[in-house]
TIBATOR-104791 format. One record per residue (C-alpha): chain; residue in three letters; residue number from 1; x, y, z. Coordinates in steps of 0.2 Angstrom, whole numbers. Layout:
BEGIN
<A,ALA,NUM,<X,Y,Z>>;
...
***
This chain:
BEGIN
<A,MET,1,<-91,-43,134>>;
<A,THR,2,<-89,-54,118>>;
<A,MET,3,<-82,-44,104>>;
<A,ARG,4,<-83,-50,86>>;
<A,LYS,5,<-67,-47,75>>;
<A,ALA,6,<-68,-36,60>>;
<A,ILE,7,<-56,-31,47>>;
<A,LEU,8,<-57,-14,37>>;
<A,VAL,9,<-49,-15,20>>;
<A,GLY,10,<-44,2,15>>;
<A,LEU,11,<-41,5,-4>>;
<A,ASP,12,<-37,23,-6>>;
<A,CYS,13,<-46,31,-21>>;
<A,ALA,14,<-55,15,-26>>;
<A,ALA,15,<-68,19,-40>>;
<A,PRO,16,<-85,11,-40>>;
<A,ALA,17,<-85,11,-59>>;
<A,LEU,18,<-69,2,-60>>;
<A,LEU,19,<-70,-11,-46>>;
<A,PHE,20,<-89,-15,-47>>;
<A,GLU,21,<-90,-14,-66>>;
<A,ARG,22,<-75,-12,-78>>;
<A,PHE,23,<-63,-25,-70>>;
<A,ILE,24,<-75,-35,-59>>;
<A,ASP,25,<-73,-51,-70>>;
<A,ARG,26,<-55,-51,-65>>;
<A,LEU,27,<-59,-49,-47>>;
<A,PRO,28,<-65,-66,-39>>;
<A,ASN,29,<-62,-61,-21>>;
<A,PHE,30,<-71,-44,-22>>;
<A,ARG,31,<-85,-52,-32>>;
<A,ARG,32,<-87,-66,-18>>;
<A,LEU,33,<-89,-53,-5>>;
<A,MET,34,<-101,-42,-15>>;
<A,GLU,35,<-112,-57,-19>>;
<A,LYS,36,<-114,-62,-1>>;
<A,GLY,37,<-114,-45,6>>;
<A,VAL,38,<-120,-27,4>>;
<A,TYR,39,<-111,-15,-7>>;
<A,GLY,40,<-112,2,-16>>;
<A,ARG,41,<-106,19,-17>>;
<A,LEU,42,<-99,28,-2>>;
<A,GLU,43,<-100,46,-2>>;
<A,SER,44,<-84,54,4>>;
<A,SER,45,<-82,69,16>>;
<A,ASP,46,<-81,87,11>>;
<A,PRO,47,<-68,89,5>>;
<A,PRO,48,<-65,72,-2>>;
<A,ILE,49,<-47,72,2>>;
<A,THR,50,<-36,57,9>>;
<A,ILE,51,<-33,68,24>>;
<A,PRO,52,<-45,71,32>>;
<A,ALA,53,<-56,57,24>>;
<A,TRP,54,<-49,42,33>>;
<A,THR,55,<-50,50,50>>;
<A,VAL,56,<-68,55,46>>;
<A,MET,57,<-71,36,42>>;
<A,ALA,58,<-63,30,58>>;
<A,SER,59,<-71,43,69>>;
<A,SER,60,<-88,46,62>>;
<A,ARG,61,<-84,65,64>>;
<A,SER,62,<-84,78,50>>;
<A,PRO,63,<-69,88,44>>;
<A,GLY,64,<-76,103,53>>;
<A,SER,65,<-77,93,70>>;
<A,LEU,66,<-59,87,67>>;
<A,GLY,67,<-52,104,61>>;
<A,LEU,68,<-45,95,46>>;
<A,TYR,69,<-48,102,29>>;
<A,GLY,70,<-34,95,19>>;
<A,PHE,71,<-16,91,20>>;
<A,ARG,72,<-10,109,24>>;
<A,HIS,73,<-18,123,34>>;
<A,ARG,74,<-16,141,39>>;
<A,ARG,75,<-8,144,55>>;
<A,ASN,76,<-16,158,65>>;
<A,ASN,77,<-24,167,50>>;
<A,SER,78,<-6,169,42>>;
<A,TYR,79,<-4,173,24>>;
<A,LYS,80,<11,161,22>>;
<A,ASP,81,<14,151,38>>;
<A,ILE,82,<6,134,37>>;
<A,TRP,83,<5,118,47>>;
<A,ILE,84,<4,100,40>>;
<A,ALA,85,<-9,88,45>>;
<A,SER,86,<-1,74,56>>;
<A,SER,87,<-6,62,69>>;
<A,ARG,88,<-3,75,83>>;
<A,ARG,89,<-18,85,75>>;
<A,VAL,90,<-31,71,78>>;
<A,GLN,91,<-40,73,95>>;
<A,ALA,92,<-56,63,91>>;
<A,LYS,93,<-58,45,96>>;
<A,ARG,94,<-58,32,83>>;
<A,ILE,95,<-64,14,81>>;
<A,TRP,96,<-48,7,89>>;
<A,ASP,97,<-50,18,104>>;
<A,TYR,98,<-67,10,108>>;
<A,VAL,99,<-60,-7,104>>;
<A,SER,100,<-46,-4,117>>;
<A,GLU,101,<-59,2,130>>;
<A,ALA,102,<-68,-14,128>>;
<A,GLY,103,<-52,-24,131>>;
<A,GLY,104,<-47,-28,113>>;
<A,LYS,105,<-31,-24,103>>;
<A,SER,106,<-30,-17,85>>;
<A,CYS,107,<-18,-19,70>>;
<A,LEU,108,<-17,-2,61>>;
<A,VAL,109,<-6,-1,45>>;
<A,GLY,110,<-4,14,34>>;
<A,ILE,111,<-19,24,40>>;
<A,PRO,112,<-17,43,37>>;
<A,PRO,113,<-12,52,47>>;
<A,SER,114,<-1,40,56>>;
<A,TYR,115,<16,50,58>>;
<A,PRO,116,<23,52,70>>;
<A,PRO,117,<18,35,76>>;
<A,TYR,118,<8,36,92>>;
<A,PRO,119,<4,23,106>>;
<A,VAL,120,<-11,12,103>>;
<A,ASP,121,<-17,-4,112>>;
<A,GLY,122,<-10,-15,99>>;
<A,TRP,123,<2,-12,84>>;
<A,LEU,124,<3,3,72>>;
<A,VAL,125,<13,5,55>>;
<A,GLY,126,<15,22,48>>;
<A,GLY,127,<7,28,32>>;
<A,PHE,128,<11,38,17>>;
<A,ILE,129,<16,54,26>>;
<A,THR,130,<30,45,35>>;
<A,PRO,131,<46,53,28>>;
<A,ASP,132,<55,36,27>>;
<A,THR,133,<57,19,37>>;
<A,ASN,134,<75,23,42>>;
<A,ARG,135,<67,33,57>>;
<A,GLU,136,<54,27,69>>;
<A,TYR,137,<38,23,59>>;
<A,THR,138,<29,10,70>>;
<A,TYR,139,<22,8,88>>;
<A,PRO,140,<29,0,97>>;
<A,PRO,141,<46,5,90>>;
<A,GLU,142,<53,-12,89>>;
<A,LEU,143,<39,-17,77>>;
<A,GLY,144,<48,-8,63>>;
<A,GLU,145,<63,-20,64>>;
<A,GLU,146,<51,-35,65>>;
<A,ILE,147,<42,-28,49>>;
<A,LYS,148,<59,-27,40>>;
<A,GLY,149,<63,-44,45>>;
<A,VAL,150,<48,-50,35>>;
<A,VAL,151,<50,-37,21>>;
<A,LYS,152,<68,-31,18>>;
<A,ASP,153,<63,-16,8>>;
<A,TYR,154,<47,-10,16>>;
<A,THR,155,<42,7,10>>;
<A,VAL,156,<26,17,14>>;
<A,ASP,157,<24,26,-3>>;
<A,VAL,158,<33,30,-19>>;
<A,GLU,159,<35,47,-29>>;
<A,PHE,160,<21,45,-42>>;
<A,ARG,161,<21,62,-52>>;
<A,ILE,162,<36,57,-62>>;
<A,GLU,163,<40,54,-81>>;
<A,ASP,164,<48,36,-78>>;
<A,LYS,165,<32,26,-80>>;
<A,ALA,166,<40,9,-82>>;
<A,GLY,167,<50,12,-66>>;
<A,LEU,168,<35,18,-57>>;
<A,VAL,169,<25,2,-62>>;
<A,ARG,170,<39,-9,-55>>;
<A,GLU,171,<40,1,-39>>;
<A,LEU,172,<21,2,-36>>;
<A,PHE,173,<18,-17,-39>>;
<A,GLN,174,<33,-21,-28>>;
<A,MET,175,<28,-9,-14>>;
<A,THR,176,<10,-17,-14>>;
<A,GLU,177,<17,-35,-13>>;
<A,ASN,178,<28,-30,1>>;
<A,HIS,179,<14,-21,11>>;
<A,PHE,180,<3,-37,10>>;
<A,GLU,181,<18,-48,16>>;
<A,ALA,182,<18,-37,31>>;
<A,LEU,183,<-1,-37,33>>;
<A,LYS,184,<-1,-56,32>>;
<A,HIS,185,<12,-57,45>>;
<A,LEU,186,<3,-46,57>>;
<A,ALA,187,<-14,-55,54>>;
<A,ARG,188,<-5,-71,57>>;
<A,THR,189,<5,-67,72>>;
<A,LYS,190,<-4,-54,82>>;
<A,ASP,191,<-19,-56,94>>;
<A,TRP,192,<-31,-43,87>>;
<A,SER,193,<-49,-39,87>>;
<A,PHE,194,<-49,-25,75>>;
<A,PHE,195,<-38,-24,59>>;
<A,MET,196,<-37,-9,48>>;
<A,PHE,197,<-25,-5,34>>;
<A,VAL,198,<-25,7,19>>;
<A,GLU,199,<-16,3,3>>;
<A,ILE,200,<-11,20,-5>>;
<A,GLY,201,<-4,11,-21>>;
<A,LEU,202,<-21,12,-29>>;
<A,ASP,203,<-22,31,-28>>;
<A,ARG,204,<-5,32,-36>>;
<A,ILE,205,<-9,20,-50>>;
<A,HIS,206,<-25,31,-54>>;
<A,HIS,207,<-15,47,-54>>;
<A,ALA,208,<-1,40,-64>>;
<A,PHE,209,<-10,29,-77>>;
<A,TRP,210,<-28,34,-79>>;
<A,LYS,211,<-25,41,-97>>;
<A,TYR,212,<-19,24,-103>>;
<A,PHE,213,<-35,14,-101>>;
<A,ASP,214,<-49,27,-101>>;
<A,GLU,215,<-54,30,-119>>;
<A,GLU,216,<-64,46,-114>>;
<A,HIS,217,<-48,54,-106>>;
<A,TYR,218,<-43,69,-117>>;
<A,LEU,219,<-25,62,-116>>;
<A,TYR,220,<-29,44,-120>>;
<A,GLU,221,<-15,35,-128>>;
<A,PRO,222,<-22,20,-138>>;
<A,GLY,223,<-11,5,-139>>;
<A,SER,224,<1,11,-125>>;
<A,GLU,225,<12,-1,-116>>;
<A,PHE,226,<3,5,-100>>;
<A,GLU,227,<-15,2,-105>>;
<A,ASP,228,<-17,-13,-94>>;
<A,VAL,229,<-8,-6,-79>>;
<A,VAL,230,<-23,-1,-69>>;
<A,GLY,231,<-33,-17,-73>>;
<A,ASP,232,<-18,-27,-68>>;
<A,TYR,233,<-16,-18,-52>>;
<A,TYR,234,<-34,-21,-47>>;
<A,GLU,235,<-31,-39,-51>>;
<A,LEU,236,<-16,-39,-39>>;
<A,LEU,237,<-26,-31,-25>>;
<A,ASP,238,<-39,-45,-27>>;
<A,ARG,239,<-26,-58,-27>>;
<A,LYS,240,<-18,-51,-11>>;
<A,LEU,241,<-35,-48,-3>>;
<A,GLY,242,<-38,-67,-5>>;
<A,GLU,243,<-22,-72,2>>;
<A,LEU,244,<-25,-61,17>>;
<A,LEU,245,<-43,-67,20>>;
<A,GLU,246,<-37,-85,20>>;
<A,ILE,247,<-27,-81,36>>;
<A,VAL,248,<-42,-72,44>>;
<A,ASP,249,<-54,-84,54>>;
<A,ASP,250,<-71,-87,45>>;
<A,ASP,251,<-81,-77,58>>;
<A,THR,252,<-73,-61,55>>;
<A,VAL,253,<-83,-46,47>>;
<A,VAL,254,<-75,-39,32>>;
<A,PHE,255,<-78,-21,27>>;
<A,VAL,256,<-69,-14,11>>;
<A,ALA,257,<-70,5,9>>;
<A,SER,258,<-62,19,-1>>;
<A,ASP,259,<-59,36,6>>;
<A,HIS,260,<-65,44,-11>>;
<A,GLY,261,<-67,39,-29>>;
<A,GLY,262,<-56,43,-44>>;
<A,LYS,263,<-60,49,-61>>;
<A,ALA,264,<-51,57,-76>>;
<A,MET,265,<-44,74,-74>>;
<A,LYS,266,<-49,88,-87>>;
<A,GLY,267,<-36,100,-81>>;
<A,ALA,268,<-32,114,-68>>;
<A,PHE,269,<-39,131,-66>>;
<A,CYS,270,<-28,145,-60>>;
<A,ILE,271,<-38,152,-45>>;
<A,ASN,272,<-26,166,-40>>;
<A,THR,273,<-24,172,-58>>;
<A,TRP,274,<-43,173,-59>>;
<A,LEU,275,<-44,182,-43>>;
<A,GLU,276,<-31,194,-50>>;
<A,GLU,277,<-42,197,-66>>;
<A,GLN,278,<-57,200,-55>>;
<A,GLY,279,<-47,214,-46>>;
<A,LEU,280,<-48,204,-29>>;
<A,LEU,281,<-30,200,-28>>;
<A,LYS,282,<-17,214,-31>>;
<A,LEU,283,<2,212,-35>>;
<A,ARG,284,<15,226,-32>>;
<A,SER,285,<24,219,-47>>;
<A,PRO,286,<19,207,-60>>;
<A,VAL,287,<26,189,-60>>;
<A,GLU,288,<38,185,-74>>;
<A,LYS,289,<38,166,-72>>;
<A,VAL,290,<28,153,-64>>;
<A,VAL,291,<29,155,-45>>;
<A,ARG,292,<19,149,-30>>;
<A,LEU,293,<8,163,-22>>;
<A,ASN,294,<20,164,-7>>;
<A,ASP,295,<34,169,-19>>;
<A,ALA,296,<23,182,-28>>;
<A,ASP,297,<24,201,-23>>;
<A,VAL,298,<6,202,-16>>;
<A,ASP,299,<0,219,-10>>;
<A,TRP,300,<-10,213,5>>;
<A,GLU,301,<-16,230,9>>;
<A,LYS,302,<-26,230,-7>>;
<A,THR,303,<-30,212,-8>>;
<A,VAL,304,<-48,206,-5>>;
<A,ALA,305,<-46,187,-7>>;
<A,TRP,306,<-33,174,-12>>;
<A,GLY,307,<-34,155,-15>>;
<A,TRP,308,<-25,139,-13>>;
<A,GLY,309,<-23,125,-25>>;
<A,GLY,310,<-26,106,-24>>;
<A,TYR,311,<-41,95,-28>>;
<A,TYR,312,<-52,109,-23>>;
<A,ALA,313,<-49,127,-21>>;
<A,ARG,314,<-49,136,-4>>;
<A,VAL,315,<-53,154,-5>>;
<A,PHE,316,<-48,166,10>>;
<A,LEU,317,<-55,183,12>>;
<A,ASN,318,<-43,197,19>>;
<A,LEU,319,<-53,201,34>>;
<A,LYS,320,<-50,216,45>>;
<A,GLY,321,<-46,211,63>>;
<A,ARG,322,<-42,193,57>>;
<A,GLU,323,<-28,195,44>>;
<A,GLU,324,<-13,206,48>>;
<A,HIS,325,<-17,218,33>>;
<A,GLY,326,<-36,214,32>>;
<A,ILE,327,<-46,226,22>>;
<A,VAL,328,<-63,218,21>>;
<A,ASP,329,<-74,226,34>>;
<A,PRO,330,<-83,212,45>>;
<A,GLU,331,<-100,221,42>>;
<A,ASP,332,<-97,217,23>>;
<A,TYR,333,<-90,200,25>>;
<A,GLU,334,<-105,190,20>>;
<A,LYS,335,<-109,202,6>>;
<A,VAL,336,<-91,201,-1>>;
<A,ARG,337,<-91,182,1>>;
<A,ASP,338,<-108,180,-8>>;
<A,GLU,339,<-102,191,-22>>;
<A,ILE,340,<-86,180,-24>>;
<A,ALA,341,<-96,164,-23>>;
<A,GLU,342,<-108,170,-37>>;
<A,GLU,343,<-94,175,-49>>;
<A,LEU,344,<-85,158,-45>>;
<A,MET,345,<-101,149,-50>>;
<A,LYS,346,<-101,158,-67>>;
<A,ILE,347,<-84,152,-72>>;
<A,ARG,348,<-85,141,-88>>;
<A,GLY,349,<-73,130,-96>>;
<A,PRO,350,<-60,134,-109>>;
<A,ASN,351,<-72,132,-123>>;
<A,GLY,352,<-86,141,-115>>;
<A,GLU,353,<-94,125,-109>>;
<A,GLU,354,<-104,125,-93>>;
<A,TRP,355,<-97,119,-77>>;
<A,ASP,356,<-105,110,-63>>;
<A,THR,357,<-96,120,-50>>;
<A,LYS,358,<-100,119,-31>>;
<A,VAL,359,<-96,133,-19>>;
<A,LEU,360,<-97,128,-1>>;
<A,LYS,361,<-97,139,15>>;
<A,PRO,362,<-89,128,29>>;
<A,GLU,363,<-103,133,42>>;
<A,ASP,364,<-116,127,30>>;
<A,ILE,365,<-110,109,29>>;
<A,TYR,366,<-102,107,46>>;
<A,SER,367,<-111,108,63>>;
<A,GLU,368,<-95,115,69>>;
<A,THR,369,<-79,122,61>>;
<A,ARG,370,<-64,120,72>>;
<A,GLY,371,<-46,124,67>>;
<A,ASP,372,<-43,135,51>>;
<A,PRO,373,<-57,133,39>>;
<A,PRO,374,<-56,143,22>>;
<A,ASP,375,<-70,155,19>>;
<A,LEU,376,<-76,146,3>>;
<A,MET,377,<-73,129,-3>>;
<A,VAL,378,<-74,127,-22>>;
<A,TYR,379,<-76,111,-32>>;
<A,PHE,380,<-73,116,-50>>;
<A,ASP,381,<-84,107,-62>>;
<A,ASP,382,<-88,93,-50>>;
<A,LEU,383,<-70,91,-46>>;
<A,TYR,384,<-65,87,-64>>;
<A,TRP,385,<-54,102,-64>>;
<A,ARG,386,<-41,104,-50>>;
<A,SER,387,<-37,121,-43>>;
<A,ALA,388,<-19,128,-47>>;
<A,GLY,389,<-13,140,-34>>;
<A,THR,390,<3,145,-44>>;
<A,MET,391,<4,162,-54>>;
<A,GLY,392,<12,167,-70>>;
<A,GLN,393,<5,152,-80>>;
<A,PRO,394,<2,155,-99>>;
<A,ASP,395,<-17,153,-97>>;
<A,LEU,396,<-31,152,-84>>;
<A,TYR,397,<-34,134,-89>>;
<A,LEU,398,<-20,121,-88>>;
<A,PRO,399,<-20,105,-97>>;
<A,GLU,400,<-12,96,-83>>;
<A,ASN,401,<-8,98,-64>>;
<A,ASP,402,<4,112,-60>>;
<A,THR,403,<14,101,-48>>;
<A,GLY,404,<19,87,-60>>;
<A,PRO,405,<11,73,-71>>;
<A,ASP,406,<-6,68,-66>>;
<A,ASP,407,<-21,60,-75>>;
<A,ALA,408,<-34,58,-62>>;
<A,VAL,409,<-44,68,-49>>;
<A,HIS,410,<-54,64,-34>>;
<A,ASP,411,<-72,59,-35>>;
<A,LYS,412,<-85,62,-21>>;
<A,MET,413,<-91,44,-23>>;
<A,GLY,414,<-80,31,-16>>;
<A,LEU,415,<-86,13,-13>>;
<A,PHE,416,<-89,0,1>>;
<A,ILE,417,<-92,-19,3>>;
<A,TYR,418,<-99,-26,19>>;
<A,TYR,419,<-98,-44,22>>;
<A,ASP,420,<-103,-54,37>>;
<A,PRO,421,<-100,-73,36>>;
<A,ARG,422,<-115,-76,47>>;
<A,GLU,423,<-127,-68,35>>;
<A,ASP,424,<-130,-69,16>>;
<A,HIS,425,<-136,-52,11>>;
<A,GLY,426,<-137,-58,-7>>;
<A,GLY,427,<-128,-43,-15>>;
<A,LYS,428,<-139,-30,-9>>;
<A,VAL,429,<-135,-13,-16>>;
<A,VAL,430,<-136,3,-5>>;
<A,ASP,431,<-127,20,-4>>;
<A,LEU,432,<-118,25,12>>;
<A,ASN,433,<-109,40,19>>;
<A,ILE,434,<-92,39,25>>;
<A,LEU,435,<-98,44,42>>;
<A,ASP,436,<-108,28,43>>;
<A,VAL,437,<-93,16,42>>;
<A,ALA,438,<-87,17,61>>;
<A,PRO,439,<-104,15,68>>;
<A,THR,440,<-108,0,56>>;
<A,LEU,441,<-92,-9,62>>;
<A,MET,442,<-94,-5,80>>;
<A,GLU,443,<-112,-11,80>>;
<A,VAL,444,<-108,-28,72>>;
<A,MET,445,<-93,-30,83>>;
<A,GLY,446,<-105,-28,98>>;
<A,LEU,447,<-98,-12,104>>;
<A,PRO,448,<-110,2,109>>;
<A,VAL,449,<-111,16,96>>;
<A,PRO,450,<-107,33,104>>;
<A,ARG,451,<-121,46,103>>;
<A,ASP,452,<-109,59,96>>;
<A,MET,453,<-104,49,81>>;
<A,GLU,454,<-112,59,66>>;
<A,GLY,455,<-116,43,55>>;
<A,LYS,456,<-128,29,57>>;
<A,ALA,457,<-125,10,57>>;
<A,LEU,458,<-129,1,40>>;
<A,LEU,459,<-139,-12,49>>;
<A,SER,460,<-149,1,59>>;
<A,ARG,461,<-155,11,44>>;
***
């Protein structure tokens, strides 16, 4: 069969309000794709987290189907034992697997989770969960040395929750320059049908520098030396995208997408302190300093529920027959879960302001729930407030993240741009779901769309 070539440009955390509006006058390459193509908001997965969202995009399977609910997961209903999402945890077929079945090869760069590197019909370069590039980070393994021959100091990510902002700017811009040098090399030298990469630097820029440009951010610093960093970074991405697309032949379909959006963070809410105040989490002895829940003296035989921190809260019930010291009778499970959900919905902000909080039951939003789902998923104030899992904090409401400096949170709405050089769609604006990306690309490439994909192709809607 004849397969059209396609490139999926992954921009982690790209925000519609910034790329489509605030900075668009500085982004001629993105603007060109938008004016000739179709673009709009891309609703992310539940939860809108880097892992699992990129796998949802590439497979058109929900997090429940994948058994991926974030970066870390409970192991065998343990209180403390966890496993970290890695490439080994993904069993679903993704776009490049179908490309391979049709006789094509793929170039895959920085797509979470891609560590440890795994065999593909083509070439793979690890993404941000790769510990470092001094170990095996590519497939085939010799590709790593080839990349380092093109870019001497190839890094997959940087530490971004730090105080040295000037040094971070230099690191992020250089890392992105290096990434695109590698991307251009692969695009030029490999015989690929499908090319996908994820640039993680945009996510890091948002988290580290949002308060410097956003006048509405409660920590906004007018006149800061860093006020142009975010806009300058979008401009860098636009310039590098233009250089990459000059290498790609003019019949290649281009799809730009983000796994989720970004917006100003308002603070963090201490979920476990709140559960303790509600009498649902019991400690044998009070904490005297800020500690992780694992380091607190939890009385599990009297605890009804506990939570995890992150961009959203995961709340677990201490269920008899499931947890080692479970106390919630299975017959009371739904009643207790509904009562906790109702109280979570009543939480207000630090000044008594109403929150737009969403409390989700996994089985209500997924057709199946594999792996280790939480009992409740909580988006505090539409994700403007993070969940802080630590205990011993001075207040329920923290002005910043409890794991380091951070200015931004994830937004449920990311973005997409679809550009087919054979057709002028005239800048049509529509909304898509992240599940729709894989079937859209497969359809335009001429590949049959599997019936068990959960999304629908853009052009078939």
